[in-house]
N, C-alpha and C positions, 0 to 999 in steps of 0.2 A: 504493500500499500504506499503510495507516494504522498508525502505530507508537506512537501516544500511550500513555504508560504502560509501554512496553517499554524494556528497557535492552540496549544493544549495546556490546560491548568490541572494540576494533579495534587490532590490533598493526601496528606500522609506520605510525602515524598521524601522523607529523610532516610528511609531504610526499606528493606523488604520488597514487596510488590511495587510500592510507589517509586522507589529509586530505580528499580530495573525498568519500570515503564517509562520513566523519564529518559533513560539511556536508549531504549527501543525507539521511542518517538523521535528523539533527537537524531538517531542514525537514519530515520526515514525522511529527515529534512525539516521537521517541525521545530518552531519555537516552543520552549517549555517553560512554564511558570511553576516553580517548585514551592508547595505550601505545606508548612508544618510548624509545630511549636518549637522544634529543635533548630534554632537559627544557625548554629555552627555547622551542623550536618548538612543542611540544605545549601549553605554557602560554600562548603567544601565540594558538594556535588555540582553545583553550578559552575565552579571553577574548573572541575573535571570535564564537563560537558562543553564549556566555551561561551562565546558571546550570544548564542541563541538561547541561553538559559538565564533566568533570573530567580533569585531566591526571596521569598516573601513570607517572613515569619508570621504566623497567624494561629489563633485559637479558634477552630471552627465551631466551637460550642457558643461562640459570640457572634451574633449576626453582623454587628457593625464592623467586626474585623474582617469577615468574609466579603462584605460588600466592598470594603476598601481594598482588599486583595484583588478582587474583580476589576476594580477601577485602576489599580496599579498595572495589572495585566494589560488592560486596554491602552494605558498611556505608553507602556513600554513597547507594545507589538501592534497596536492599532485595532485590535478586536479580540475575539475569543471564539474558536471554532469547536473546540471539544473540552468538556469538563469531565474529569474522572474522579468520581467520589470513592476514594479508596481508604481514607483514614478510618481506623476502627481499633477498638480495644476489647480485651475480654477479661482482663484483671479488674477486680478481685473475683476469682472463680469461688462460688459459695453456694450451698444449698439455700433455696428461697427463704426458708424459716429462720435462717441464722445470718442472712445478708445485712450488711449495713445499709440502711435506706439512703443515706447520703452517697455512698459509693455506687449503689444501684443506679441512682439518678444520674450520676456523673457519666456512667457508661451510656445511658440513654441520651444524654446531651451531646455526646461525641458521635455515637453510632447512628442516631436518628435524626436529632435536631441538626447536627452538622451537615447531613445530606440535604435536609430541607433548605438550610441556609445557602448551601451551594446553588441548589436549583433556583431558589428564589432570587439570588443575586445575579446569576449568569444567564438564566433564560431570557429575560427581557433584553439584554444586550444581544444575544444570539438572534433573537426574533427581529430586531431592528436591523440586522445585517444579513438577513436571509436564511437563517436557521443554523443548526448545529447539532452535535451529538452530546448526549448526557449519558455516560456509562457509569454504572454504579456496582461495586463489589458486594455481591450477595453471599449466600452461604447455604449449604444443606440444612443448617440450623434454622433457616427461615421456614422450613417445612415440616419439622418434627422436633419434639422435645428432646433436650439432651441434659442429663443430670449435672447439676451445678452451673448451668449456663442460662438460667431463666432471663437474665438481662440481655445476654447475647442473642438468644432465640427470639425474644420479644422484639428486640430492636431490628433484627434482620428480617423478620416477618413483616414489620411495619415499612421497612425500606423497600421491600419487594412490592408492596402496595403503592408506595409513593412513585415508584417507576411506572406502574400501571396507570396511575391517576395523571401523571405527567404526560404520558402517551395519549391518554384519552382526551386531555384538554388541549394539547399543543401540537399533535402530529400534523394537523392541517396547516400549522404555521411553520413547518419545516424543522420541527424538533424531533430528533431520533432518540428515544429513551430506551436503553436496554440494560439488563442486569447480567452480571457474570458471577457464576458459582464456580469457583476455581477447584474445589475439593481441598485437601490438605497440602499445604505449601510449606516448604522448608524455610521458615522465618522465625524471628524471635517469638512470635505469638505461639508457635507450635512448641518452643522450648518451654514457655509459660504453662501451656496445657500439659506438657509432659511432666513437669515439676509438680503439678497439682495432684496427680495420681487419681484424679476423680473422673469416672466414666471410661468407657471403652477406647474413646479417642486418645486419651493419655497413655494407653498401653501399646499404641501402634509402634512399630519399629521405625527408626528415623529414615531408613531407605525407601520407604513406601511414599514419602512426601515428594511432591513434584517441585522442580526448581522454580524460583520466583520469576525467571524470564518467560516460563510458559504462559502464565496468565498476562504478562505484559505483552507478549506477541499476540495473544488472542484479543486483547484490547485494541491493538492496532488493526487487526483484521476486522474487528467490529465496526470500525470507522468506514469500511467499504460497502457498497451496495450489496455485496454477497450476504451480508448479515441483516438485510432489511426484512427477511422473513421472521425475524425475532423481535421486531419492534413492539415495545410494551410487554415483552416477555423476558425470560431469563435463559441464558446459554449455560450449559453445564460442561466444564472441561473433563468430567467423568465420561462423557459421551465420545466414543472412539470416532465417530463420524466427524464430530467438531474438531477433534485433534487432527484428523486427516486434513480438513478444510484449511485449518490454521497452518498446517505444515509441520506439525509437532512429530508425526510418525509417518 
């Protein structure tokens, strides 16, 4: 997928899927706006990528910071073509009846409200310039309960519906909204899950997790017309046909 002249904003870009996505899109020719709370990490990544990358420190749980990030992106690159809602957390893993209400709320603020904030800030700009793609990292946890993950499951289920709502309201205005369920990925989140020892996911061997560049490459493919059949829906990287389409196998 050729992305020269296109601008992509990636939340949670400091590590894992977000950082690999920035590298993949930059190699495809895109301008990349790196958004995360970890200012030093995204500054280092922007330096690695070069002049087509900017680092924008931002707490996505605060709408005004996300709106400012979108404005900074427009100032730097003249617009925004793709928003990738990647930022998400799973800690603290806890059973529902013993969870800290404040910590539970903080996960919802990042995983759910942060996605809404990105959509709310970016979509009006995209519509004004002819449309764009809003790609959001989902999870198998959106579709079934997992022990110790009530906050994560609830937030991902809600995010799946946000994608469907955005498609319902804005497809006619040129907005392509799609979710990506990557499966288990070899990132720091999986190490946190492993350390928790809670539920079968924490018992998985490390070598079953896919590398972070697989979902990154899938996100690039999702910007192409080949993915239009999944508008308003969710693509799963567990699907062997999808892996073939992306070029992973």
